[in-house]
Gaussian input, Z-matrix of N, CA and C with variables (Angstrom, degrees):
# hf/3-21g

backbone

0 1
 N
 C     1     B1
 C     2     B2     1     A1
 N     3     B3     2     A2     1     D1
 C     4     B4     3     A3     2     D2
 C     5     B5     4     A4     3     D3
 N     6     B6     5     A5     4     D4
 C     7     B7     6     A6     5     D5
 C     8     B8     7     A7     6     D6
 N     9     B9     8     A8     7     D7
 C    10    B10     9     A9     8     D8
 C    11    B11    10    A10     9     D9
 N    12    B12    11    A11    10    D10
 C    13    B13    12    A12    11    D11
 C    14    B14    13    A13    12    D12
 N    15    B15    14    A14    13    D13
 C    16    B16    15    A15    14    D14
 C    17    B17    16    A16    15    D15
 N    18    B18    17    A17    16    D16
 C    19    B19    18    A18    17    D17
 C    20    B20    19    A19    18    D18
 N    21    B21    20    A20    19    D19
 C    22    B22    21    A21    20    D20
 C    23    B23    22    A22    21    D21
 N    24    B24    23    A23    22    D22
 C    25    B25    24    A24    23    D23
 C    26    B26    25    A25    24    D24
 N    27    B27    26    A26    25    D25
 C    28    B28    27    A27    26    D26
 C    29    B29    28    A28    27    D27
 N    30    B30    29    A29    28    D28
 C    31    B31    30    A30    29    D29
 C    32    B32    31    A31    30    D30
 N    33    B33    32    A32    31    D31
 C    34    B34    33    A33    32    D32
 C    35    B35    34    A34    33    D33
 N    36    B36    35    A35    34    D34
 C    37    B37    36    A36    35    D35
 C    38    B38    37    A37    36    D36
 N    39    B39    38    A38    37    D37
 C    40    B40    39    A39    38    D38
 C    41    B41    40    A40    39    D39
 N    42    B42    41    A41    40    D40
 C    43    B43    42    A42    41    D41
 C    44    B44    43    A43    42    D42
 N    45    B45    44    A44    43    D43
 C    46    B46    45    A45    44    D44
 C    47    B47    46    A46    45    D45
 N    48    B48    47    A47    46    D46
 C    49    B49    48    A48    47    D47
 C    50    B50    49    A49    48    D48
 N    51    B51    50    A50    49    D49
 C    52    B52    51    A51    50    D50
 C    53    B53    52    A52    51    D51
 N    54    B54    53    A53    52    D52
 C    55    B55    54    A54    53    D53
 C    56    B56    55    A55    54    D54
 N    57    B57    56    A56    55    D55
 C    58    B58    57    A57    56    D56
 C    59    B59    58    A58    57    D57
 N    60    B60    59    A59    58    D58
 C    61    B61    60    A60    59    D59
 C    62    B62    61    A61    60    D60
 N    63    B63    62    A62    61    D61
 C    64    B64    63    A63    62    D62
 C    65    B65    64    A64    63    D63
 N    66    B66    65    A65    64    D64
 C    67    B67    66    A66    65    D65
 C    68    B68    67    A67    66    D66
 N    69    B69    68    A68    67    D67
 C    70    B70    69    A69    68    D68
 C    71    B71    70    A70    69    D69
 N    72    B72    71    A71    70    D70
 C    73    B73    72    A72    71    D71
 C    74    B74    73    A73    72    D72
 N    75    B75    74    A74    73    D73
 C    76    B76    75    A75    74    D74
 C    77    B77    76    A76    75    D75
 N    78    B78    77    A77    76    D76
 C    79    B79    78    A78    77    D77
 C    80    B80    79    A79    78    D78
 N    81    B81    80    A80    79    D79
 C    82    B82    81    A81    80    D80
 C    83    B83    82    A82    81    D81
 N    84    B84    83    A83    82    D82
 C    85    B85    84    A84    83    D83
 C    86    B86    85    A85    84    D84
 N    87    B87    86    A86    85    D85
 C    88    B88    87    A87    86    D86
 C    89    B89    88    A88    87    D87
 N    90    B90    89    A89    88    D88
 C    91    B91    90    A90    89    D89
 C    92    B92    91    A91    90    D90
 N    93    B93    92    A92    91    D91
 C    94    B94    93    A93    92    D92
 C    95    B95    94    A94    93    D93
 N    96    B96    95    A95    94    D94
 C    97    B97    96    A96    95    D95
 C    98    B98    97    A97    96    D96
 N    99    B99    98    A98    97    D97
 C   100   B100    99    A99    98    D98
 C   101   B101   100   A100    99    D99
 N   102   B102   101   A101   100   D100
 C   103   B103   102   A102   101   D101
 C   104   B104   103   A103   102   D102
 N   105   B105   104   A104   103   D103
 C   106   B106   105   A105   104   D104
 C   107   B107   106   A106   105   D105
 N   108   B108   107   A107   106   D106
 C   109   B109   108   A108   107   D107
 C   110   B110   109   A109   108   D108
 N   111   B111   110   A110   109   D109
 C   112   B112   111   A111   110   D110
 C   113   B113   112   A112   111   D111
 N   114   B114   113   A113   112   D112
 C   115   B115   114   A114   113   D113
 C   116   B116   115   A115   114   D114
 N   117   B117   116   A116   115   D115
 C   118   B118   117   A117   116   D116
 C   119   B119   118   A118   117   D117
 N   120   B120   119   A119   118   D118
 C   121   B121   120   A120   119   D119
 C   122   B122   121   A121   120   D120
 N   123   B123   122   A122   121   D121
 C   124   B124   123   A123   122   D122
 C   125   B125   124   A124   123   D123
 N   126   B126   125   A125   124   D124
 C   127   B127   126   A126   125   D125
 C   128   B128   127   A127   126   D126
 N   129   B129   128   A128   127   D127
 C   130   B130   129   A129   128   D128
 C   131   B131   130   A130   129   D129
 N   132   B132   131   A131   130   D130
 C   133   B133   132   A132   131   D131
 C   134   B134   133   A133   132   D132
 N   135   B135   134   A134   133   D133
 C   136   B136   135   A135   134   D134
 C   137   B137   136   A136   135   D135
 N   138   B138   137   A137   136   D136
 C   139   B139   138   A138   137   D137
 C   140   B140   139   A139   138   D138
 N   141   B141   140   A140   139   D139
 C   142   B142   141   A141   140   D140
 C   143   B143   142   A142   141   D141
 N   144   B144   143   A143   142   D142
 C   145   B145   144   A144   143   D143
 C   146   B146   145   A145   144   D144
 N   147   B147   146   A146   145   D145
 C   148   B148   147   A147   146   D146
 C   149   B149   148   A148   147   D147
 N   150   B150   149   A149   148   D148
 C   151   B151   150   A150   149   D149
 C   152   B152   151   A151   150   D150
 N   153   B153   152   A152   151   D151
 C   154   B154   153   A153   152   D152
 C   155   B155   154   A154   153   D153
 N   156   B156   155   A155   154   D154
 C   157   B157   156   A156   155   D155
 C   158   B158   157   A157   156   D156
 N   159   B159   158   A158   157   D157
 C   160   B160   159   A159   158   D158
 C   161   B161   160   A160   159   D159
 N   162   B162   161   A161   160   D160
 C   163   B163   162   A162   161   D161
 C   164   B164   163   A163   162   D162
 N   165   B165   164   A164   163   D163
 C   166   B166   165   A165   164   D164
 C   167   B167   166   A166   165   D165
 N   168   B168   167   A167   166   D166
 C   169   B169   168   A168   167   D167
 C   170   B170   169   A169   168   D168
 N   171   B171   170   A170   169   D169
 C   172   B172   171   A171   170   D170
 C   173   B173   172   A172   171   D171
 N   174   B174   173   A173   172   D172
 C   175   B175   174   A174   173   D173
 C   176   B176   175   A175   174   D174
 N   177   B177   176   A176   175   D175
 C   178   B178   177   A177   176   D176
 C   179   B179   178   A178   177   D177
 N   180   B180   179   A179   178   D178
 C   181   B181   180   A180   179   D179
 C   182   B182   181   A181   180   D180
 N   183   B183   182   A182   181   D181
 C   184   B184   183   A183   182   D182
 C   185   B185   184   A184   183   D183
 N   186   B186   185   A185   184   D184
 C   187   B187   186   A186   185   D185
 C   188   B188   187   A187   186   D186
 N   189   B189   188   A188   187   D187
 C   190   B190   189   A189   188   D188
 C   191   B191   190   A190   189   D189
 N   192   B192   191   A191   190   D190
 C   193   B193   192   A192   191   D191
 C   194   B194   193   A193   192   D192
 N   195   B195   194   A194   193   D193
 C   196   B196   195   A195   194   D194
 C   197   B197   196   A196   195   D195
 N   198   B198   197   A197   196   D196
 C   199   B199   198   A198   197   D197
 C   200   B200   199   A199   198   D198
 N   201   B201   200   A200   199   D199
 C   202   B202   201   A201   200   D200
 C   203   B203   202   A202   201   D201
 N   204   B204   203   A203   202   D202
 C   205   B205   204   A204   203   D203
 C   206   B206   205   A205   204   D204
 N   207   B207   206   A206   205   D205
 C   208   B208   207   A207   206   D206
 C   209   B209   208   A208   207   D207
 N   210   B210   209   A209   208   D208
 C   211   B211   210   A210   209   D209
 C   212   B212   211   A211   210   D210
 N   213   B213   212   A212   211   D211
 C   214   B214   213   A213   212   D212
 C   215   B215   214   A214   213   D213
 N   216   B216   215   A215   214   D214
 C   217   B217   216   A216   215   D215
 C   218   B218   217   A217   216   D216
 N   219   B219   218   A218   217   D217
 C   220   B220   219   A219   218   D218
 C   221   B221   220   A220   219   D219
 N   222   B222   221   A221   220   D220
 C   223   B223   222   A222   221   D221
 C   224   B224   223   A223   222   D222
 N   225   B225   224   A224   223   D223
 C   226   B226   225   A225   224   D224
 C   227   B227   226   A226   225   D225
 N   228   B228   227   A227   226   D226
 C   229   B229   228   A228   227   D227
 C   230   B230   229   A229   228   D228
 N   231   B231   230   A230   229   D229
 C   232   B232   231   A231   230   D230
 C   233   B233   232   A232   231   D231
 N   234   B234   233   A233   232   D232
 C   235   B235   234   A234   233   D233
 C   236   B236   235   A235   234   D234
 N   237   B237   236   A236   235   D235
 C   238   B238   237   A237   236   D236
 C   239   B239   238   A238   237   D237
 N   240   B240   239   A239   238   D238
 C   241   B241   240   A240   239   D239
 C   242   B242   241   A241   240   D240
 N   243   B243   242   A242   241   D241
 C   244   B244   243   A243   242   D242
 C   245   B245   244   A244   243   D243
 N   246   B246   245   A245   244   D244
 C   247   B247   246   A246   245   D245
 C   248   B248   247   A247   246   D246
 N   249   B249   248   A248   247   D247
 C   250   B250   249   A249   248   D248
 C   251   B251   250   A250   249   D249
 N   252   B252   251   A251   250   D250
 C   253   B253   252   A252   251   D251
 C   254   B254   253   A253   252   D252
 N   255   B255   254   A254   253   D253
 C   256   B256   255   A255   254   D254
 C   257   B257   256   A256   255   D255
 N   258   B258   257   A257   256   D256
 C   259   B259   258   A258   257   D257
 C   260   B260   259   A259   258   D258
 N   261   B261   260   A260   259   D259
 C   262   B262   261   A261   260   D260
 C   263   B263   262   A262   261   D261
 N   264   B264   263   A263   262   D262
 C   265   B265   264   A264   263   D263
 C   266   B266   265   A265   264   D264

   B1=1.4459
   B2=1.5129
   B3=1.3158
   B4=1.4518
   B5=1.5258
   B6=1.3144
   B7=1.4612
   B8=1.5190
   B9=1.3238
   B10=1.4529
   B11=1.5272
   B12=1.3174
   B13=1.4633
   B14=1.5196
   B15=1.3179
   B16=1.4562
   B17=1.5242
   B18=1.3201
   B19=1.4581
   B20=1.5323
   B21=1.3175
   B22=1.4661
   B23=1.5327
   B24=1.3115
   B25=1.4624
   B26=1.5172
   B27=1.3233
   B28=1.4653
   B29=1.5283
   B30=1.3107
   B31=1.4674
   B32=1.5284
   B33=1.3238
   B34=1.4660
   B35=1.5206
   B36=1.3118
   B37=1.4575
   B38=1.5276
   B39=1.2912
   B40=1.4656
   B41=1.5201
   B42=1.3095
   B43=1.4627
   B44=1.5248
   B45=1.3335
   B46=1.4573
   B47=1.5201
   B48=1.3301
   B49=1.4635
   B50=1.5250
   B51=1.3046
   B52=1.4636
   B53=1.5268
   B54=1.3100
   B55=1.4598
   B56=1.5354
   B57=1.3357
   B58=1.4662
   B59=1.5205
   B60=1.3193
   B61=1.4538
   B62=1.5258
   B63=1.3305
   B64=1.4630
   B65=1.5305
   B66=1.3144
   B67=1.4622
   B68=1.5182
   B69=1.3170
   B70=1.4634
   B71=1.5254
   B72=1.3312
   B73=1.4643
   B74=1.5278
   B75=1.3167
   B76=1.4629
   B77=1.5305
   B78=1.3294
   B79=1.4624
   B80=1.5324
   B81=1.3156
   B82=1.4650
   B83=1.5240
   B84=1.3175
   B85=1.4752
   B86=1.5213
   B87=1.3174
   B88=1.4622
   B89=1.5310
   B90=1.3297
   B91=1.4624
   B92=1.5268
   B93=1.3304
   B94=1.4673
   B95=1.5255
   B96=1.3197
   B97=1.4768
   B98=1.5256
   B99=1.3483
   B100=1.4697
   B101=1.5283
   B102=1.3294
   B103=1.4585
   B104=1.5188
   B105=1.3325
   B106=1.4593
   B107=1.5263
   B108=1.3066
   B109=1.4644
   B110=1.5351
   B111=1.3167
   B112=1.4664
   B113=1.5370
   B114=1.3056
   B115=1.4624
   B116=1.5296
   B117=1.3167
   B118=1.4638
   B119=1.5237
   B120=1.3209
   B121=1.4659
   B122=1.5266
   B123=1.3286
   B124=1.4659
   B125=1.5297
   B126=1.3391
   B127=1.4731
   B128=1.5231
   B129=1.3122
   B130=1.4672
   B131=1.5187
   B132=1.3220
   B133=1.4623
   B134=1.5290
   B135=1.3207
   B136=1.4689
   B137=1.5244
   B138=1.3442
   B139=1.4627
   B140=1.5264
   B141=1.3365
   B142=1.4741
   B143=1.5201
   B144=1.3227
   B145=1.4698
   B146=1.5291
   B147=1.3364
   B148=1.4666
   B149=1.5283
   B150=1.3341
   B151=1.4619
   B152=1.5198
   B153=1.3121
   B154=1.4712
   B155=1.5283
   B156=1.3199
   B157=1.4635
   B158=1.5271
   B159=1.3354
   B160=1.4678
   B161=1.5223
   B162=1.3235
   B163=1.4639
   B164=1.5203
   B165=1.3178
   B166=1.4686
   B167=1.5199
   B168=1.3072
   B169=1.4646
   B170=1.5274
   B171=1.3284
   B172=1.4542
   B173=1.5291
   B174=1.3242
   B175=1.4581
   B176=1.5348
   B177=1.3248
   B178=1.4621
   B179=1.5256
   B180=1.3178
   B181=1.4644
   B182=1.5235
   B183=1.3509
   B184=1.4685
   B185=1.5219
   B186=1.3405
   B187=1.4691
   B188=1.5271
   B189=1.3212
   B190=1.4684
   B191=1.5281
   B192=1.3198
   B193=1.4626
   B194=1.5275
   B195=1.3234
   B196=1.4630
   B197=1.5224
   B198=1.3313
   B199=1.4691
   B200=1.5264
   B201=1.3245
   B202=1.4597
   B203=1.5322
   B204=1.3376
   B205=1.4673
   B206=1.5276
   B207=1.3164
   B208=1.4550
   B209=1.5326
   B210=1.3245
   B211=1.4658
   B212=1.5261
   B213=1.3203
   B214=1.4658
   B215=1.5252
   B216=1.3123
   B217=1.4608
   B218=1.5231
   B219=1.3072
   B220=1.4576
   B221=1.5206
   B222=1.3455
   B223=1.4614
   B224=1.5201
   B225=1.3159
   B226=1.4605
   B227=1.5247
   B228=1.3174
   B229=1.4640
   B230=1.5179
   B231=1.3178
   B232=1.4620
   B233=1.5222
   B234=1.3183
   B235=1.4661
   B236=1.5171
   B237=1.3250
   B238=1.4676
   B239=1.5179
   B240=1.2939
   B241=1.4638
   B242=1.5176
   B243=1.2995
   B244=1.4720
   B245=1.5241
   B246=1.3139
   B247=1.4718
   B248=1.5086
   B249=1.3014
   B250=1.4558
   B251=1.5089
   B252=1.2978
   B253=1.4607
   B254=1.5166
   B255=1.3084
   B256=1.4425
   B257=1.5271
   B258=1.2795
   B259=1.4585
   B260=1.5182
   B261=1.2726
   B262=1.4659
   B263=1.5299
   B264=1.3041
   B265=1.4676
   B266=1.5006
   A1=109.32
   A2=116.02
   A3=121.36
   A4=109.92
   A5=115.93
   A6=122.32
   A7=105.70
   A8=116.05
   A9=121.40
   A10=110.39
   A11=115.42
   A12=120.69
   A13=110.49
   A14=116.51
   A15=119.90
   A16=111.39
   A17=117.13
   A18=121.42
   A19=112.02
   A20=117.04
   A21=120.73
   A22=108.81
   A23=116.50
   A24=120.03
   A25=112.07
   A26=116.62
   A27=121.07
   A28=112.34
   A29=118.05
   A30=120.65
   A31=111.43
   A32=116.95
   A33=120.57
   A34=110.90
   A35=116.37
   A36=121.76
   A37=111.27
   A38=117.77
   A39=122.49
   A40=110.93
   A41=115.47
   A42=121.44
   A43=113.58
   A44=118.03
   A45=119.74
   A46=112.79
   A47=116.46
   A48=120.22
   A49=107.64
   A50=115.86
   A51=119.66
   A52=105.53
   A53=116.60
   A54=123.13
   A55=108.93
   A56=115.92
   A57=120.36
   A58=111.33
   A59=114.49
   A60=121.49
   A61=105.44
   A62=117.99
   A63=119.46
   A64=113.89
   A65=117.60
   A66=120.52
   A67=112.33
   A68=117.08
   A69=122.17
   A70=108.82
   A71=116.27
   A72=119.92
   A73=112.57
   A74=117.73
   A75=120.25
   A76=110.48
   A77=116.38
   A78=120.38
   A79=110.58
   A80=116.25
   A81=120.48
   A82=109.80
   A83=116.91
   A84=121.33
   A85=110.64
   A86=116.78
   A87=121.10
   A88=110.59
   A89=117.30
   A90=121.05
   A91=110.68
   A92=116.97
   A93=120.28
   A94=109.72
   A95=115.35
   A96=119.90
   A97=110.55
   A98=116.24
   A99=120.35
   A100=110.39
   A101=116.23
   A102=119.85
   A103=112.63
   A104=116.44
   A105=120.61
   A106=112.40
   A107=116.71
   A108=120.80
   A109=113.07
   A110=117.31
   A111=121.14
   A112=109.29
   A113=115.37
   A114=119.06
   A115=110.44
   A116=115.03
   A117=120.11
   A118=110.37
   A119=117.38
   A120=120.88
   A121=111.67
   A122=116.98
   A123=119.65
   A124=110.86
   A125=117.13
   A126=119.62
   A127=111.17
   A128=116.81
   A129=121.36
   A130=110.14
   A131=116.77
   A132=121.00
   A133=111.39
   A134=116.49
   A135=120.54
   A136=110.97
   A137=117.53
   A138=121.03
   A139=111.00
   A140=116.38
   A141=119.39
   A142=110.99
   A143=116.45
   A144=120.81
   A145=110.05
   A146=117.02
   A147=119.99
   A148=111.84
   A149=117.69
   A150=119.69
   A151=111.83
   A152=117.14
   A153=120.50
   A154=109.51
   A155=117.13
   A156=121.41
   A157=110.88
   A158=116.78
   A159=120.23
   A160=111.81
   A161=116.45
   A162=120.05
   A163=111.71
   A164=116.18
   A165=121.28
   A166=111.65
   A167=116.95
   A168=121.88
   A169=109.16
   A170=114.95
   A171=121.11
   A172=111.26
   A173=116.45
   A174=120.65
   A175=111.38
   A176=117.53
   A177=120.42
   A178=110.22
   A179=117.17
   A180=121.94
   A181=109.99
   A182=116.84
   A183=120.95
   A184=110.81
   A185=116.23
   A186=120.05
   A187=110.62
   A188=117.27
   A189=120.92
   A190=110.60
   A191=117.10
   A192=121.39
   A193=110.85
   A194=116.61
   A195=121.33
   A196=110.54
   A197=116.61
   A198=120.62
   A199=110.34
   A200=117.72
   A201=121.54
   A202=111.01
   A203=116.06
   A204=120.11
   A205=111.72
   A206=116.04
   A207=120.51
   A208=110.66
   A209=116.34
   A210=120.72
   A211=110.49
   A212=117.05
   A213=120.64
   A214=110.33
   A215=117.06
   A216=121.38
   A217=110.77
   A218=116.94
   A219=121.23
   A220=110.75
   A221=116.26
   A222=120.24
   A223=111.11
   A224=116.49
   A225=120.91
   A226=110.72
   A227=116.51
   A228=120.52
   A229=112.29
   A230=118.81
   A231=120.60
   A232=111.72
   A233=117.64
   A234=119.90
   A235=112.36
   A236=117.03
   A237=120.66
   A238=111.81
   A239=117.27
   A240=119.76
   A241=109.82
   A242=116.10
   A243=118.09
   A244=109.84
   A245=114.76
   A246=119.15
   A247=109.01
   A248=115.11
   A249=119.41
   A250=108.57
   A251=114.47
   A252=120.21
   A253=108.50
   A254=116.95
   A255=119.34
   A256=108.64
   A257=115.39
   A258=120.44
   A259=110.40
   A260=115.42
   A261=120.31
   A262=108.75
   A263=117.30
   A264=119.64
   A265=110.50
   D1=136.68
   D2=-179.95
   D3=-90.86
   D4=127.11
   D5=173.15
   D6=-110.44
   D7=124.44
   D8=-169.84
   D9=-130.51
   D10=139.64
   D11=176.77
   D12=-66.33
   D13=139.05
   D14=177.37
   D15=-69.31
   D16=-12.58
   D17=178.99
   D18=-89.07
   D19=-9.40
   D20=177.99
   D21=-76.74
   D22=137.77
   D23=178.90
   D24=-57.87
   D25=-32.06
   D26=-179.12
   D27=-67.44
   D28=-16.86
   D29=-179.25
   D30=-62.16
   D31=-29.36
   D32=178.07
   D33=-73.65
   D34=-25.65
   D35=-177.79
   D36=-93.94
   D37=-38.83
   D38=-174.93
   D39=-102.52
   D40=63.17
   D41=-174.20
   D42=-71.08
   D43=-9.82
   D44=176.70
   D45=-87.85
   D46=-2.94
   D47=171.39
   D48=-74.88
   D49=166.38
   D50=172.70
   D51=-85.72
   D52=112.24
   D53=-174.26
   D54=-93.42
   D55=127.69
   D56=-176.34
   D57=-135.52
   D58=161.03
   D59=167.68
   D60=-88.34
   D61=112.30
   D62=-174.92
   D63=-65.64
   D64=-15.25
   D65=177.91
   D66=-82.70
   D67=-11.97
   D68=-179.46
   D69=-99.52
   D70=96.78
   D71=-174.42
   D72=-62.64
   D73=-29.17
   D74=178.76
   D75=-71.92
   D76=-37.74
   D77=177.62
   D78=-66.48
   D79=-40.71
   D80=177.88
   D81=-64.55
   D82=-44.60
   D83=179.07
   D84=-61.28
   D85=-42.07
   D86=179.11
   D87=-63.27
   D88=-40.49
   D89=179.08
   D90=-65.67
   D91=-40.73
   D92=177.10
   D93=-61.26
   D94=-45.46
   D95=179.30
   D96=-61.54
   D97=-44.49
   D98=179.71
   D99=-61.30
   D100=-42.95
   D101=179.47
   D102=-64.16
   D103=-39.33
   D104=179.61
   D105=-67.83
   D106=-31.71
   D107=-176.93
   D108=-97.00
   D109=-1.52
   D110=-178.75
   D111=-70.36
   D112=141.56
   D113=179.43
   D114=-67.35
   D115=154.07
   D116=179.04
   D117=-58.98
   D118=-41.95
   D119=-179.63
   D120=-59.33
   D121=-42.84
   D122=179.92
   D123=-67.80
   D124=-41.39
   D125=177.85
   D126=-60.82
   D127=-45.13
   D128=179.78
   D129=-63.31
   D130=-44.19
   D131=179.45
   D132=-59.75
   D133=-45.01
   D134=179.54
   D135=-64.16
   D136=-43.44
   D137=178.91
   D138=-61.86
   D139=-41.44
   D140=179.94
   D141=-60.63
   D142=-43.90
   D143=179.30
   D144=-62.35
   D145=-45.57
   D146=-178.06
   D147=-66.61
   D148=-41.58
   D149=178.80
   D150=-66.80
   D151=-37.42
   D152=177.23
   D153=-63.37
   D154=-44.55
   D155=179.25
   D156=-62.96
   D157=-41.39
   D158=178.11
   D159=-65.99
   D160=-30.82
   D161=176.45
   D162=-68.85
   D163=-34.16
   D164=179.87
   D165=-84.27
   D166=-35.84
   D167=-175.39
   D168=-115.46
   D169=69.35
   D170=-178.52
   D171=-87.30
   D172=-167.06
   D173=-176.77
   D174=-62.12
   D175=-33.35
   D176=177.61
   D177=-65.08
   D178=-42.32
   D179=177.63
   D180=-62.78
   D181=-44.83
   D182=179.67
   D183=-59.58
   D184=-45.70
   D185=-178.75
   D186=-63.56
   D187=-45.72
   D188=-179.53
   D189=-63.08
   D190=-41.37
   D191=178.64
   D192=-63.91
   D193=-42.39
   D194=-179.89
   D195=-63.12
   D196=-47.59
   D197=-179.07
   D198=-64.36
   D199=-40.84
   D200=178.66
   D201=-62.14
   D202=-45.91
   D203=179.43
   D204=-66.37
   D205=-37.34
   D206=177.90
   D207=-64.26
   D208=-44.09
   D209=178.68
   D210=-64.10
   D211=-41.86
   D212=178.99
   D213=-64.36
   D214=-39.34
   D215=178.29
   D216=-65.24
   D217=-41.11
   D218=179.46
   D219=-63.59
   D220=-41.54
   D221=177.94
   D222=-64.57
   D223=-42.97
   D224=179.96
   D225=-63.87
   D226=-43.98
   D227=-179.45
   D228=-67.88
   D229=-33.95
   D230=-178.40
   D231=-74.94
   D232=-25.22
   D233=179.54
   D234=-88.73
   D235=-12.50
   D236=-177.95
   D237=-120.12
   D238=37.20
   D239=178.03
   D240=-71.71
   D241=137.67
   D242=177.84
   D243=-68.91
   D244=146.23
   D245=177.54
   D246=-71.73
   D247=145.98
   D248=176.82
   D249=-78.42
   D250=138.62
   D251=178.64
   D252=-84.31
   D253=139.58
   D254=176.40
   D255=-77.73
   D256=148.26
   D257=-178.75
   D258=-83.10
   D259=130.25
   D260=176.72
   D261=-97.44
   D262=128.47
   D263=179.71
   D264=-120.95

């Protein structure tokens, strides 16, 4: 079973992992316990979902998504530039 920090970017993609706040030792301990007591069928099911998602959203997908979001951000920022204030003397 995969235990993943909620601060890791992959946590948004691998939602079938046990997501924890790594600074909360009780939450981490609980996730370890849950993983140890999880049935084999549930572990296999979760792994299948995560591997399928990784097959669809690989490094090429990540790069394309990043570039697309960056371009969209650049367009948004260029259309919403604040006006320059004239200097009063």
